[in-house]
MOPAC internal coordinates of N, CA, C and O (Angstrom, degrees):
PM7 1SCF
backbone

  N    0.0000 0     0.00 0     0.00 0    0    0    0
  C    1.4522 1     0.00 0     0.00 0    1    0    0
  C    1.5144 1   111.89 1     0.00 0    2    1    0
  O    1.2310 1   120.11 1   135.41 1    3    2    1
  N    1.3540 1   117.40 1   -44.59 1    3    2    1
  C    1.4499 1   121.27 1  -178.22 1    5    3    2
  C    1.5221 1   110.51 1   -63.93 1    6    5    3
  O    1.2310 1   119.46 1   144.20 1    7    6    5
  N    1.3113 1   118.63 1   -35.80 1    7    6    5
  C    1.4572 1   121.50 1   177.59 1    9    7    6
  C    1.4948 1   111.83 1   -61.72 1   10    9    7
  O    1.2310 1   120.60 1   139.48 1   11   10    9
  N    1.3286 1   116.46 1   -40.52 1   11   10    9
  C    1.4511 1   122.14 1  -179.96 1   13   11   10
  C    1.5226 1   111.19 1   -64.17 1   14   13   11
  O    1.2310 1   120.29 1   140.98 1   15   14   13
  N    1.3448 1   117.05 1   -39.02 1   15   14   13
  C    1.4406 1   121.27 1   179.89 1   17   15   14
  C    1.5415 1   109.42 1   -67.69 1   18   17   15
  O    1.2310 1   120.81 1   136.25 1   19   18   17
  N    1.3148 1   116.06 1   -43.75 1   19   18   17
  C    1.4791 1   121.12 1   178.52 1   21   19   18
  C    1.5256 1   110.16 1   -59.78 1   22   21   19
  O    1.2310 1   121.12 1   130.63 1   23   22   21
  N    1.3236 1   115.46 1   -49.37 1   23   22   21
  C    1.4839 1   121.02 1  -179.55 1   25   23   22
  C    1.5238 1   111.23 1   -61.55 1   26   25   23
  O    1.2310 1   120.23 1   145.45 1   27   26   25
  N    1.3143 1   117.16 1   -34.55 1   27   26   25
  C    1.4471 1   120.06 1  -179.71 1   29   27   26
  C    1.5165 1   112.06 1   -73.31 1   30   29   27
  O    1.2310 1   120.55 1   149.03 1   31   30   29
  N    1.3372 1   116.56 1   -30.97 1   31   30   29
  C    1.4574 1   120.83 1  -177.72 1   33   31   30
  C    1.5368 1   113.34 1   -84.36 1   34   33   31
  O    1.2310 1   119.95 1   161.05 1   35   34   33
  N    1.2980 1   117.70 1   -18.95 1   35   34   33
  C    1.4883 1   120.93 1  -176.84 1   37   35   34
  C    1.5433 1   112.23 1   -55.41 1   38   37   35
  O    1.2310 1   118.56 1   135.21 1   39   38   37
  N    1.3276 1   120.35 1   -44.79 1   39   38   37
  C    1.4863 1   117.92 1   179.70 1   41   39   38
  C    1.5510 1   114.15 1   -62.30 1   42   41   39
  O    1.2310 1   120.90 1   160.57 1   43   42   41
  N    1.3109 1   115.88 1   -19.43 1   43   42   41
  C    1.4591 1   118.55 1   179.65 1   45   43   42
  C    1.5143 1   112.54 1   -97.62 1   46   45   43
  O    1.2310 1   119.94 1   148.23 1   47   46   45
  N    1.2977 1   117.72 1   -31.77 1   47   46   45
  C    1.4802 1   120.48 1  -175.91 1   49   47   46
  C    1.5358 1   110.77 1   -81.10 1   50   49   47
  O    1.2310 1   118.57 1   135.82 1   51   50   49
  N    1.3247 1   120.33 1   -44.18 1   51   50   49
  C    1.4265 1   123.65 1  -175.95 1   53   51   50
  C    1.5226 1   111.94 1   -59.18 1   54   53   51
  O    1.2310 1   118.52 1   131.09 1   55   54   53
  N    1.3502 1   120.44 1   -48.91 1   55   54   53
  C    1.4784 1   118.11 1   178.37 1   57   55   54
  C    1.5067 1   111.71 1   -63.63 1   58   57   55
  O    1.2310 1   119.22 1   146.89 1   59   58   57
  N    1.3254 1   119.10 1   -33.11 1   59   58   57
  C    1.4559 1   120.92 1   178.27 1   61   59   58
  C    1.5291 1   111.32 1   -65.69 1   62   61   59
  O    1.2310 1   120.75 1   138.52 1   63   62   61
  N    1.3109 1   116.18 1   -41.48 1   63   62   61
  C    1.4615 1   119.06 1   179.15 1   65   63   62
  C    1.5278 1   111.01 1   -66.74 1   66   65   63
  O    1.2310 1   120.00 1   140.07 1   67   66   65
  N    1.3277 1   117.60 1   -39.93 1   67   66   65
  C    1.4507 1   122.80 1   177.92 1   69   67   66
  C    1.5209 1   109.32 1   -63.70 1   70   69   67
  O    1.2310 1   119.99 1   135.48 1   71   70   69
  N    1.3371 1   117.62 1   -44.52 1   71   70   69
  C    1.4521 1   121.28 1   179.44 1   73   71   70
  C    1.5158 1   110.29 1   -63.65 1   74   73   71
  O    1.2310 1   119.01 1   140.51 1   75   74   73
  N    1.2955 1   119.50 1   -39.49 1   75   74   73
  C    1.4376 1   123.54 1   176.95 1   77   75   74
  C    1.5152 1   111.33 1   -62.92 1   78   77   75
  O    1.2310 1   120.56 1   138.05 1   79   78   77
  N    1.3289 1   116.54 1   -41.95 1   79   78   77
  C    1.4697 1   119.42 1   179.76 1   81   79   78
  C    1.5307 1   110.80 1   -65.52 1   82   81   79
  O    1.2310 1   120.38 1   139.16 1   83   82   81
  N    1.3398 1   116.88 1   -40.84 1   83   82   81
  C    1.4632 1   120.49 1   178.24 1   85   83   82
  C    1.5142 1   110.07 1   -63.79 1   86   85   83
  O    1.2310 1   119.54 1   138.89 1   87   86   85
  N    1.3169 1   118.48 1   -41.11 1   87   86   85
  C    1.4445 1   123.27 1   179.12 1   89   87   86
  C    1.5390 1   110.79 1   -62.27 1   90   89   87
  O    1.2310 1   120.19 1   132.59 1   91   90   89
  N    1.3283 1   117.24 1   -47.41 1   91   90   89
  C    1.4839 1   120.63 1   178.47 1   93   91   90
  C    1.5182 1   110.31 1   -61.72 1   94   93   91
  O    1.2310 1   120.60 1   135.77 1   95   94   93
  N    1.3223 1   116.47 1   -44.23 1   95   94   93
  C    1.4715 1   119.80 1   178.28 1   97   95   94
  C    1.5220 1   111.50 1   -58.94 1   98   97   95
  O    1.2310 1   120.51 1   135.81 1   99   98   97
  N    1.3383 1   116.63 1   -44.19 1   99   98   97
  C    1.4537 1   121.48 1  -179.04 1  101   99   98
  C    1.5462 1   110.62 1   -64.25 1  102  101   99
  O    1.2310 1   120.84 1   137.82 1  103  102  101
  N    1.3454 1   116.01 1   -42.18 1  103  102  101
  C    1.4528 1   119.33 1   179.24 1  105  103  102
  C    1.5417 1   112.07 1   -66.02 1  106  105  103
  O    1.2310 1   120.41 1   140.67 1  107  106  105
  N    1.3019 1   116.82 1   -39.33 1  107  106  105
  C    1.4566 1   120.67 1   176.51 1  109  107  106
  C    1.5139 1   110.50 1   -64.62 1  110  109  107
  O    1.2310 1   121.28 1   139.72 1  111  110  109
  N    1.3016 1   115.15 1   -40.28 1  111  110  109
  C    1.4786 1   118.90 1   179.68 1  113  111  110
  C    1.5410 1   110.95 1   -65.49 1  114  113  111
  O    1.2310 1   120.44 1   141.37 1  115  114  113
  N    1.3228 1   116.76 1   -38.63 1  115  114  113
  C    1.4730 1   121.77 1   177.33 1  117  115  114
  C    1.5346 1   112.17 1   -61.95 1  118  117  115
  O    1.2310 1   120.54 1   148.54 1  119  118  117
  N    1.3013 1   116.58 1   -31.46 1  119  118  117
  C    1.4570 1   121.23 1  -176.77 1  121  119  118
  C    1.5382 1   113.39 1   -79.02 1  122  121  119
  O    1.2310 1   120.26 1   166.84 1  123  122  121
  N    1.3292 1   117.10 1   -13.16 1  123  122  121
  C    1.4671 1   120.99 1   178.00 1  125  123  122
  C    1.5026 1   110.57 1   -76.49 1  126  125  123
  O    1.2310 1   120.88 1   -35.44 1  127  126  125
  N    1.3336 1   115.93 1   144.56 1  127  126  125
  C    1.4754 1   119.40 1   172.32 1  129  127  126
  C    1.5399 1   108.59 1   -64.04 1  130  129  127
  O    1.2310 1   121.19 1   -25.61 1  131  130  129
  N    1.3243 1   115.33 1   154.39 1  131  130  129
  C    1.4635 1   121.98 1  -175.12 1  133  131  130
  C    1.5259 1   111.64 1   -56.69 1  134  133  131
  O    1.2310 1   119.28 1   137.36 1  135  134  133
  N    1.3088 1   118.97 1   -42.64 1  135  134  133
  C    1.4334 1   120.68 1  -178.89 1  137  135  134
  C    1.5169 1   113.20 1   -62.12 1  138  137  135
  O    1.2310 1   120.56 1   140.27 1  139  138  137
  N    1.3123 1   116.53 1   -39.73 1  139  138  137
  C    1.4545 1   120.90 1   176.37 1  141  139  138
  C    1.5311 1   111.34 1   -65.81 1  142  141  139
  O    1.2310 1   120.46 1   136.77 1  143  142  141
  N    1.3246 1   116.72 1   -43.23 1  143  142  141
  C    1.4577 1   120.87 1   177.04 1  145  143  142
  C    1.5147 1   111.24 1   -57.54 1  146  145  143
  O    1.2310 1   120.61 1   131.31 1  147  146  145
  N    1.3293 1   116.44 1   -48.69 1  147  146  145
  C    1.4597 1   119.41 1  -179.02 1  149  147  146
  C    1.4961 1   112.03 1   -63.28 1  150  149  147
  O    1.2310 1   120.29 1   139.58 1  151  150  149
  N    1.3309 1   117.05 1   -40.42 1  151  150  149
  C    1.4483 1   122.01 1  -179.59 1  153  151  150
  C    1.5261 1   110.89 1   -65.13 1  154  153  151
  O    1.2310 1   120.23 1   137.06 1  155  154  153
  N    1.3519 1   117.17 1   -42.94 1  155  154  153
  C    1.4709 1   119.78 1   178.18 1  157  155  154
  C    1.5148 1   111.49 1   -61.51 1  158  157  155
  O    1.2310 1   121.68 1   134.57 1  159  158  157
  N    1.3505 1   114.40 1   -45.43 1  159  158  157
  C    1.4791 1   118.06 1   179.36 1  161  159  158
  C    1.4924 1   112.77 1   -61.50 1  162  161  159
  O    1.2310 1   120.06 1   141.86 1  163  162  161
  N    1.3553 1   117.48 1   -38.14 1  163  162  161
  C    1.4386 1   120.46 1  -176.23 1  165  163  162
  C    1.5169 1   113.84 1   -82.59 1  166  165  163
  O    1.2310 1   120.12 1   154.20 1  167  166  165
  N    1.3380 1   117.38 1   -25.80 1  167  166  165
  C    1.4577 1   120.57 1  -176.87 1  169  167  166
  C    1.5332 1   113.16 1   -90.09 1  170  169  167
  O    1.2310 1   119.48 1   143.90 1  171  170  169
  N    1.3081 1   118.59 1   -36.10 1  171  170  169
  C    1.4488 1   120.78 1  -168.74 1  173  171  170
  C    1.5253 1   112.78 1   -59.62 1  174  173  171
  O    1.2310 1   119.13 1   126.50 1  175  174  173
  N    1.2930 1   119.27 1   -53.50 1  175  174  173
  C    1.4903 1   119.38 1  -174.09 1  177  175  174
  C    1.5323 1   112.17 1   -65.86 1  178  177  175
  O    1.2310 1   118.57 1   132.75 1  179  178  177
  N    1.3370 1   120.33 1   -47.25 1  179  178  177
  C    1.4802 1   117.05 1   178.91 1  181  179  178
  C    1.5325 1   113.24 1   -63.46 1  182  181  179
  O    1.2310 1   120.37 1   143.92 1  183  182  181
  N    1.3126 1   116.91 1   -36.08 1  183  182  181
  C    1.4672 1   119.86 1  -179.06 1  185  183  182
  C    1.5449 1   108.75 1   -69.39 1  186  185  183
  O    1.2310 1   119.47 1   139.20 1  187  186  185
  N    1.3079 1   118.63 1   -40.80 1  187  186  185
  C    1.4586 1   121.20 1  -179.89 1  189  187  186
  C    1.5236 1   108.39 1   -63.52 1  190  189  187
  O    1.2310 1   119.56 1   138.98 1  191  190  189
  N    1.3225 1   118.44 1   -41.02 1  191  190  189
  C    1.4802 1   122.66 1   177.76 1  193  191  190
  C    1.5207 1   110.72 1   -63.35 1  194  193  191
  O    1.2310 1   120.46 1   136.93 1  195  194  193
  N    1.3392 1   116.73 1   -43.07 1  195  194  193
  C    1.4713 1   121.95 1  -179.04 1  197  195  194
  C    1.5552 1   108.98 1   -64.38 1  198  197  195
  O    1.2310 1   120.82 1   134.00 1  199  198  197
  N    1.3079 1   116.04 1   -46.00 1  199  198  197
  C    1.4745 1   120.46 1  -179.25 1  201  199  198
  C    1.5115 1   109.85 1   -62.31 1  202  201  199
  O    1.2310 1   120.28 1   137.89 1  203  202  201
  N    1.3482 1   117.07 1   -42.11 1  203  202  201
  C    1.4743 1   119.73 1  -179.68 1  205  203  202
  C    1.5608 1   110.35 1   -64.45 1  206  205  203
  O    1.2310 1   119.84 1   146.11 1  207  206  205
  N    1.2975 1   117.90 1   -33.89 1  207  206  205
  C    1.4439 1   120.84 1   179.89 1  209  207  206
  C    1.5376 1   111.27 1   -72.76 1  210  209  207
  O    1.2310 1   121.46 1   135.85 1  211  210  209
  N    1.3525 1   114.81 1   -44.15 1  211  210  209
  C    1.4623 1   119.38 1  -174.67 1  213  211  210
  C    1.5451 1   111.94 1   -79.65 1  214  213  211
  O    1.2310 1   120.10 1   141.21 1  215  214  213
  N    1.3270 1   117.42 1   -38.79 1  215  214  213
  C    1.4597 1   122.58 1  -175.44 1  217  215  214
  C    1.5315 1   112.89 1  -113.72 1  218  217  215
  O    1.2310 1   120.55 1  -151.69 1  219  218  217
  N    1.3207 1   116.55 1    28.31 1  219  218  217
  C    1.4508 1   121.23 1  -174.19 1  221  219  218
  C    1.5260 1   116.43 1   -53.21 1  222  221  219
  O    1.2310 1   120.28 1   147.02 1  223  222  221
  N    1.3266 1   117.07 1   -32.98 1  223  222  221
  C    1.4828 1   119.54 1  -177.89 1  225  223  222
  C    1.5439 1   112.97 1   -90.17 1  226  225  223
  O    1.2310 1   120.98 1   174.02 1  227  226  225
  N    1.3339 1   115.74 1    -5.98 1  227  226  225
  C    1.4807 1   118.93 1  -178.57 1  229  227  226
  C    1.5136 1   111.03 1   -79.74 1  230  229  227
  O    1.2310 1   120.30 1   -16.72 1  231  230  229
  N    1.3271 1   117.03 1   163.28 1  231  230  229
  C    1.4823 1   119.65 1   177.66 1  233  231  230
  C    1.5081 1   110.17 1   -64.37 1  234  233  231
  O    1.2310 1   121.37 1   -24.20 1  235  234  233
  N    1.3568 1   114.98 1   155.80 1  235  234  233
  C    1.4684 1   121.16 1  -178.90 1  237  235  234
  C    1.5341 1   112.22 1   -56.64 1  238  237  235
  O    1.2310 1   119.76 1   140.29 1  239  238  237
  N    1.3399 1   118.06 1   -39.71 1  239  238  237
  C    1.4641 1   120.59 1  -179.13 1  241  239  238
  C    1.5255 1   112.11 1   -61.69 1  242  241  239
  O    1.2310 1   120.64 1   141.88 1  243  242  241
  N    1.3235 1   116.38 1   -38.12 1  243  242  241
  C    1.4537 1   121.51 1   178.04 1  245  243  242
  C    1.5507 1   110.15 1   -66.18 1  246  245  243
  O    1.2310 1   121.33 1   136.30 1  247  246  245
  N    1.3359 1   115.06 1   -43.70 1  247  246  245
  C    1.4525 1   118.61 1   179.34 1  249  247  246
  C    1.5334 1   111.68 1   -64.80 1  250  249  247
  O    1.2310 1   120.45 1   140.25 1  251  250  249
  N    1.3502 1   116.74 1   -39.75 1  251  250  249
  C    1.4647 1   118.52 1   179.05 1  253  251  250
  C    1.5206 1   110.79 1   -66.23 1  254  253  251
  O    1.2310 1   119.80 1   139.69 1  255  254  253
  N    1.3074 1   117.99 1   -40.31 1  255  254  253
  C    1.4599 1   121.76 1   179.84 1  257  255  254
  C    1.5386 1   108.92 1   -63.10 1  258  257  255
  O    1.2310 1   119.53 1   137.84 1  259  258  257
  N    1.3201 1   118.51 1   -42.16 1  259  258  257
  C    1.4553 1   120.66 1   177.59 1  261  259  258
  C    1.5134 1   111.68 1   -65.60 1  262  261  259
  O    1.2310 1   119.31 1   142.10 1  263  262  261
  N    1.3284 1   118.92 1   -37.90 1  263  262  261
  C    1.4376 1   121.77 1   179.60 1  265  263  262
  C    1.5409 1   109.53 1   -66.69 1  266  265  263
  O    1.2310 1   120.08 1   136.40 1  267  266  265
  N    1.3247 1   117.45 1   -43.60 1  267  266  265
  C    1.4761 1   121.70 1   177.84 1  269  267  266
  C    1.5346 1   109.54 1   -60.29 1  270  269  267
  O    1.2310 1   120.85 1   134.63 1  271  270  269
  N    1.3031 1   115.98 1   -45.37 1  271  270  269
  C    1.4729 1   119.18 1   179.75 1  273  271  270
  C    1.5229 1   111.85 1   -64.02 1  274  273  271
  O    1.2310 1   119.70 1   140.17 1  275  274  273
  N    1.3239 1   118.18 1   -39.83 1  275  274  273
  C    1.4577 1   121.79 1   179.07 1  277  275  274
  C    1.5262 1   111.45 1   -65.33 1  278  277  275
  O    1.2310 1   120.75 1   139.01 1  279  278  277
  N    1.3417 1   116.18 1   -40.99 1  279  278  277
  C    1.4798 1   119.36 1   179.17 1  281  279  278
  C    1.5300 1   109.78 1   -67.03 1  282  281  279
  O    1.2310 1   120.11 1   138.83 1  283  282  281
  N    1.2986 1   117.40 1   -41.17 1  283  282  281
  C    1.4588 1   119.69 1   176.54 1  285  283  282
  C    1.5353 1   112.06 1   -59.85 1  286  285  283
  O    1.2310 1   120.79 1   138.96 1  287  286  285
  N    1.3485 1   116.09 1   -41.04 1  287  286  285
  C    1.4743 1   121.74 1   177.34 1  289  287  286
  C    1.5112 1   109.79 1   -62.60 1  290  289  287
  O    1.2310 1   120.60 1   141.16 1  291  290  289
  N    1.3441 1   116.46 1   -38.84 1  291  290  289
  C    1.4655 1   120.52 1   178.63 1  293  291  290
  C    1.5099 1   111.47 1   -63.22 1  294  293  291
  O    1.2310 1   120.21 1   138.25 1  295  294  293
  N    1.3450 1   117.20 1   -41.75 1  295  294  293
  C    1.4513 1   120.66 1   179.12 1  297  295  294
  C    1.5123 1   110.75 1   -65.99 1  298  297  295
  O    1.2310 1   120.80 1   139.83 1  299  298  297
  N    1.3295 1   116.07 1   -40.17 1  299  298  297
  C    1.4614 1   119.24 1   178.99 1  301  299  298
  C    1.5201 1   111.50 1   -66.17 1  302  301  299
  O    1.2310 1   120.43 1   143.93 1  303  302  301
  N    1.3330 1   116.78 1   -36.07 1  303  302  301
  C    1.4634 1   121.21 1   178.40 1  305  303  302
  C    1.5076 1   111.18 1   -63.26 1  306  305  303
  O    1.2310 1   120.34 1   143.36 1  307  306  305
  N    1.3661 1   116.96 1   -36.64 1  307  306  305
  C    1.4342 1   118.96 1   179.73 1  309  307  306
  C    1.5186 1   113.50 1   -92.99 1  310  309  307
  O    1.2310 1   120.52 1  -167.13 1  311  310  309
  N    1.3322 1   116.61 1    12.87 1  311  310  309
  C    1.4954 1   123.63 1   179.37 1  313  311  310
  C    1.5154 1   111.14 1    54.33 1  314  313  311
  O    1.2310 1   120.18 1  -137.38 1  315  314  313
  N    1.3369 1   117.25 1    42.62 1  315  314  313
  C    1.4708 1   121.92 1   176.21 1  317  315  314
  C    1.5120 1   108.45 1  -106.97 1  318  317  315
  O    1.2310 1   119.77 1   -31.36 1  319  318  317
  N    1.3079 1   118.04 1   148.64 1  319  318  317
  C    1.4786 1   119.37 1   174.39 1  321  319  318
  C    1.5467 1   109.57 1   -64.64 1  322  321  319
  O    1.2310 1   120.45 1   -43.73 1  323  322  321
  N    1.3225 1   116.74 1   136.27 1  323  322  321
  C    1.4152 1   122.27 1  -175.48 1  325  323  322
  C    1.5477 1   108.67 1   -80.90 1  326  325  323
  O    1.2310 1   118.42 1   -56.46 1  327  326  325
  N    1.3701 1   120.61 1   123.54 1  327  326  325
  C    1.4332 1   120.74 1   178.25 1  329  327  326
  C    1.5335 1   112.19 1   -70.02 1  330  329  327
  O    1.2310 1   121.96 1    -8.61 1  331  330  329
  N    1.3100 1   113.86 1   171.39 1  331  330  329
  C    1.4718 1   120.74 1  -179.69 1  333  331  330
  C    1.4896 1   110.39 1   -62.43 1  334  333  331
  O    1.2310 1   121.26 1   -29.86 1  335  334  333
  N    1.3511 1   115.19 1   150.14 1  335  334  333
  C    1.4605 1   120.20 1   179.85 1  337  335  334
  C    1.5178 1   114.28 1   -59.95 1  338  337  335
  O    1.2310 1   120.97 1   147.59 1  339  338  337
  N    1.3686 1   115.75 1   -32.41 1  339  338  337
  C    1.4607 1   119.82 1  -179.71 1  341  339  338
  C    1.5336 1   110.72 1   -65.89 1  342  341  339
  O    1.2310 1   120.25 1   142.96 1  343  342  341
  N    1.3175 1   117.12 1   -37.04 1  343  342  341
  C    1.4767 1   120.93 1   178.44 1  345  343  342
  C    1.5296 1   109.72 1   -72.19 1  346  345  343
  O    1.2310 1   120.28 1   138.42 1  347  346  345
  N    1.3248 1   117.08 1   -41.58 1  347  346  345
  C    1.4933 1   119.59 1   176.59 1  349  347  346
  C    1.5282 1   107.88 1   -61.29 1  350  349  347
  O    1.2310 1   120.01 1   137.66 1  351  350  349
  N    1.3116 1   117.58 1   -42.34 1  351  350  349
  C    1.4544 1   122.06 1   178.67 1  353  351  350
  C    1.5086 1   111.49 1   -57.90 1  354  353  351
  O    1.2310 1   119.87 1   138.51 1  355  354  353
  N    1.3317 1   117.86 1   -41.49 1  355  354  353
  C    1.4673 1   121.14 1  -179.31 1  357  355  354
  C    1.5360 1   110.37 1   -63.83 1  358  357  355
  O    1.2310 1   120.75 1   139.66 1  359  358  357
  N    1.3519 1   116.18 1   -40.34 1  359  358  357
  C    1.4934 1   118.83 1   178.80 1  361  359  358
  C    1.5317 1   110.14 1   -68.54 1  362  361  359
  O    1.2310 1   120.82 1   144.53 1  363  362  361
  N    1.3293 1   116.04 1   -35.47 1  363  362  361
  C    1.4653 1   117.99 1   178.16 1  365  363  362
  C    1.5208 1   110.29 1   -66.01 1  366  365  363
  O    1.2310 1   120.03 1   135.98 1  367  366  365
  N    1.3247 1   117.55 1   -44.02 1  367  366  365
  C    1.4657 1   121.62 1   178.81 1  369  367  366
  C    1.5025 1   110.24 1   -61.20 1  370  369  367
  O    1.2310 1   120.32 1   137.92 1  371  370  369
  N    1.3230 1   117.00 1   -42.08 1  371  370  369
  C    1.4741 1   122.04 1   175.83 1  373  371  370
  C    1.5288 1   112.11 1   -58.63 1  374  373  371
  O    1.2310 1   120.60 1   133.98 1  375  374  373
  N    1.3157 1   116.46 1   -46.02 1  375  374  373
  C    1.4318 1   121.61 1   178.67 1  377  375  374
  C    1.5018 1   111.36 1   -63.47 1  378  377  375
  O    1.2310 1   119.72 1   137.06 1  379  378  377
  N    1.3364 1   118.15 1   -42.94 1  379  378  377
  C    1.4652 1   122.90 1  -179.37 1  381  379  378
  C    1.5337 1   107.65 1   -63.08 1  382  381  379
  O    1.2310 1   120.12 1   133.14 1  383  382  381
  N    1.3563 1   117.37 1   -46.86 1  383  382  381
  C    1.4340 1   121.85 1   178.26 1  385  383  382
  C    1.5427 1   111.06 1   -54.89 1  386  385  383
  O    1.2310 1   121.35 1   130.77 1  387  386  385
  N    1.3181 1   115.02 1   -49.23 1  387  386  385
  C    1.4914 1   120.16 1   178.83 1  389  387  386
  C    1.5144 1   112.10 1   -61.20 1  390  389  387
  O    1.2310 1   120.66 1   138.31 1  391  390  389
  N    1.3156 1   116.35 1   -41.69 1  391  390  389
  C    1.4887 1   120.13 1  -179.57 1  393  391  390
  C    1.5207 1   109.09 1   -66.16 1  394  393  391
  O    1.2310 1   119.08 1   137.12 1  395  394  393
  N    1.3064 1   119.36 1   -42.88 1  395  394  393
  C    1.4684 1   121.48 1   178.67 1  397  395  394
  C    1.5270 1   111.24 1   -65.98 1  398  397  395
  O    1.2310 1   120.11 1   140.26 1  399  398  397
  N    1.3290 1   117.39 1   -39.74 1  399  398  397
  C    1.4261 1   121.46 1  -179.94 1  401  399  398
  C    1.5294 1   111.53 1   -64.57 1  402  401  399
  O    1.2310 1   121.27 1   141.74 1  403  402  401
  N    1.3331 1   115.17 1   -38.26 1  403  402  401
  C    1.4473 1   118.67 1   179.52 1  405  403  402
  C    1.5441 1   111.39 1   -71.99 1  406  405  403
  O    1.2310 1   120.63 1   154.26 1  407  406  405
  N    1.2981 1   116.41 1   -25.74 1  407  406  405
  C    1.5054 1   120.19 1   176.86 1  409  407  406
  C    1.5333 1   110.27 1   -68.04 1  410  409  407
  O    1.2310 1   120.94 1   150.82 1  411  410  409
  N    1.3195 1   115.80 1   -29.18 1  411  410  409
  C    1.4578 1   120.31 1   177.90 1  413  411  410
  C    1.5272 1   108.92 1   -76.30 1  414  413  411
  O    1.2310 1   119.66 1     3.63 1  415  414  413
  N    1.2658 1   118.26 1  -176.37 1  415  414  413
  C    1.4751 1   121.62 1  -176.30 1  417  415  414
  C    1.5306 1   111.45 1   -72.47 1  418  417  415
  O    1.2310 1   118.60 1   157.21 1  419  418  417
  N    1.2920 1   120.28 1   -22.79 1  419  418  417
  C    1.4507 1   123.52 1  -176.71 1  421  419  418
  C    1.5434 1   108.70 1   -78.97 1  422  421  419
  O    1.2310 1   119.31 1   -74.99 1  423  422  421
  N    1.3035 1   118.93 1   105.01 1  423  422  421
  C    1.4481 1   122.12 1  -177.56 1  425  423  422
  C    1.4871 1   113.55 1  -103.59 1  426  425  423
  O    1.2310 1   119.28 1  -169.09 1  427  426  425
  N    1.3222 1   118.98 1    10.91 1  427  426  425
  C    1.4831 1   121.36 1   178.12 1  429  427  426
  C    1.5028 1   108.84 1   -75.80 1  430  429  427
  O    1.2310 1   119.42 1   -56.54 1  431  430  429
  N    1.3497 1   118.72 1   123.46 1  431  430  429
  C    1.4408 1   119.72 1  -176.31 1  433  431  430
  C    1.5464 1   112.56 1   -71.18 1  434  433  431
  O    1.2310 1   121.69 1   -32.75 1  435  434  433
  N    1.3276 1   114.37 1   147.25 1  435  434  433
  C    1.4680 1   121.65 1   175.88 1  437  435  434
  C    1.5308 1   107.32 1   -82.01 1  438  437  435
  O    1.2310 1   119.04 1   -44.80 1  439  438  437
  N    1.3206 1   119.44 1   135.20 1  439  438  437
  C    1.4842 1   121.27 1   179.02 1  441  439  438
  C    1.5236 1   109.69 1   -58.81 1  442  441  439
  O    1.2310 1   120.81 1   -40.93 1  443  442  441
  N    1.3435 1   116.06 1   139.07 1  443  442  441
  C    1.4452 1   121.34 1   176.18 1  445  443  442
  C    1.5043 1   110.51 1   -78.14 1  446  445  443
  O    1.2310 1   120.13 1   -24.72 1  447  446  445
  N    1.3302 1   117.36 1   155.28 1  447  446  445
  C    1.4581 1   122.19 1  -178.41 1  449  447  446
  C    1.5396 1   109.75 1   -61.86 1  450  449  447
  O    1.2310 1   120.20 1   152.12 1  451  450  449
  N    1.3198 1   117.22 1   -27.88 1  451  450  449
  C    1.4836 1   117.68 1   179.77 1  453  451  450
  C    1.5262 1   111.63 1   -71.40 1  454  453  451
  O    1.2310 1   120.35 1   164.08 1  455  454  453
  N    1.3372 1   116.94 1   -15.92 1  455  454  453
  C    1.4820 1   119.37 1   177.39 1  457  455  454
  C    1.5131 1   111.52 1   -85.14 1  458  457  455
  O    1.2310 1   119.60 1   170.61 1  459  458  457
  N    1.3253 1   118.38 1    -9.39 1  459  458  457
  C    1.4684 1   121.52 1   178.12 1  461  459  458
  C    1.5288 1   107.40 1   -81.27 1  462  461  459
  O    1.2310 1   120.46 1   -47.04 1  463  462  461
  N    1.3423 1   116.73 1   132.96 1  463  462  461
  C    1.4565 1   117.78 1   179.53 1  465  463  462
  C    1.5220 1   111.34 1   -57.95 1  466  465  463
  O    1.2310 1   120.76 1   -47.66 1  467  466  465
  N    1.3209 1   116.16 1   132.34 1  467  466  465
  C    1.4748 1   121.07 1  -177.40 1  469  467  466
  C    1.5425 1   107.84 1   -94.58 1  470  469  467
  O    1.2310 1   120.32 1   -33.89 1  471  470  469
  N    1.3084 1   116.99 1   146.11 1  471  470  469
  C    1.4724 1   120.20 1   179.12 1  473  471  470
  C    1.5243 1   108.34 1   -77.34 1  474  473  471
  O    1.2310 1   121.74 1   -34.16 1  475  474  473
  N    1.2905 1   114.27 1   145.84 1  475  474  473
  C    1.4948 1   121.83 1   179.41 1  477  475  474
  C    1.5108 1   110.01 1   -73.19 1  478  477  475
  O    1.2310 1   121.47 1   -39.49 1  479  478  477
  N    1.3343 1   114.79 1   140.51 1  479  478  477
  C    1.4950 1   119.96 1   178.50 1  481  479  478
  C    1.4815 1   108.74 1  -105.09 1  482  481  479
  O    1.2310 1   120.10 1   180.00 1  483  482  481

């Protein structure tokens, strides 16, 4: 009986959790200063591609650690404050998702968060 309840709730719970994750990601992104936002958007995709080429046969955790380290080095090189690892991780996951999506047949790009109208402060 419990299995049936869980299976019946999955179509309602999973989209809610995904929506909540997107909302938290968007709020965290809004809290970043503009220079950090721009740097994350510009660094994440090329670094993920570079890490995939150099460390392609390594485990995913190793590749993610290398990508986080490379992004942090990029921030330090531009004398910008380094954002939290969780936020860097979100940008890495977004870049990996985009890279995998483009590898498939669907080549239509996903709009970047900078293209979404920002609320006035």
